[in-house]
N, C-alpha and C positions, 0 to 999 in steps of 0.2 A: 349346890349341887340338887338336883330335883329328890323329890320328897315321895315317899309311896311309889316306886317305878318299880324295881327290884321284889322277884319272887320272892316267897318264904325260902328259908334253906333251916333242911333239914339234918341237923350234926349225925342224928341215929339214922337214916334211912335206911329198910332192908331191902337189899337186891336178892331175889329169887332168880334161880335157875331151873330153865324145864326139867334138869335132871336132879332136883331136888333138892341141890348144893344150897346157903344160903349162906350171903354178907351181910354187915355191918357196915358201911357207908356213908357220904354225904351227901346230899344231892337237895336238889327241889318238888323231888315228888316225896312221900311219905313209903311208899313200896315200889319196888321197880323190877320188874320180873323181865330177865332175857331165855335167850332160847338155846345160848351154848357160854362157858363159864370154862376156867382153866381145869377145873377136873373133868370137867366132858372134853373136852380140845381136844382133838387129832396128833394139833402141834404139840403140846403138852405132854399129853399119855403116849406118846409113841405108836401111836396106830393111824399115824400118817397113810394114806392112799393116796398116790401119783395116781392119776385117771393122765392117760397117753395113748390117743389112739395110734398117732403115728412115727411111736418111736423114737421119740426127741430125749427122752431120759437116758435112756442105753447109750444110745449114741452120743452124747454127754459123758455118760461115765466109761464108755470104753476110748472116747476121746482122754479124757485126763488120766485113764490108766496108761493108756501110750506115752504121751510124757512124761509123765513119773517115769515111766521104763529107760523113756531114751532120755533123760536127767541122768537116771542112776548108772547106764553105758555111760556115757558121757563122764564121768566120773570116775568112775573103773578105767578108763580107755586114758585118761590125763595123769591117772596115777602110775600105770602101767607103763607110761613110756618116756615117766624120768629117768636121769641116769644120774647116777655116783658120781660126777664130773661137778668141779665147782663151776659156776658162770664163771667165763671170763673176761679180760677186764680189755678195755677199749688195743691197749699197745698190742698184746697177744690176738684177738681178735684179727688188726692188720697185718701182723706179722703169716697170720692165717692164711689170708683173702692174698698175699703178695707171693707166699709157697705154690698156691694152687694157680695167680696166674703162672709161674715160672714154669710149672711142671705141663701148662699148656703150649 
């Protein structure tokens, strides 16, 4: 392995955000300056703004709502159409089909 090719590692490097938050982390620089951190990032703070000029987010949200409504309606229909009769075995099904053919 070659000697003296790796940068110096600082295990107690100070990372400072533009919002004023400071962290201690390992790095190759003594001081690290960042523009955004977990304290001020919109995703983590819940202040996320979606920039949407074409209305894509709204269309997506309405599509998700429609599919959820269809799933709920589909489940309700399936439970409403159930009968209390037990499923027929093959012999009874065959007899029922023969009776229908004879009736015609």
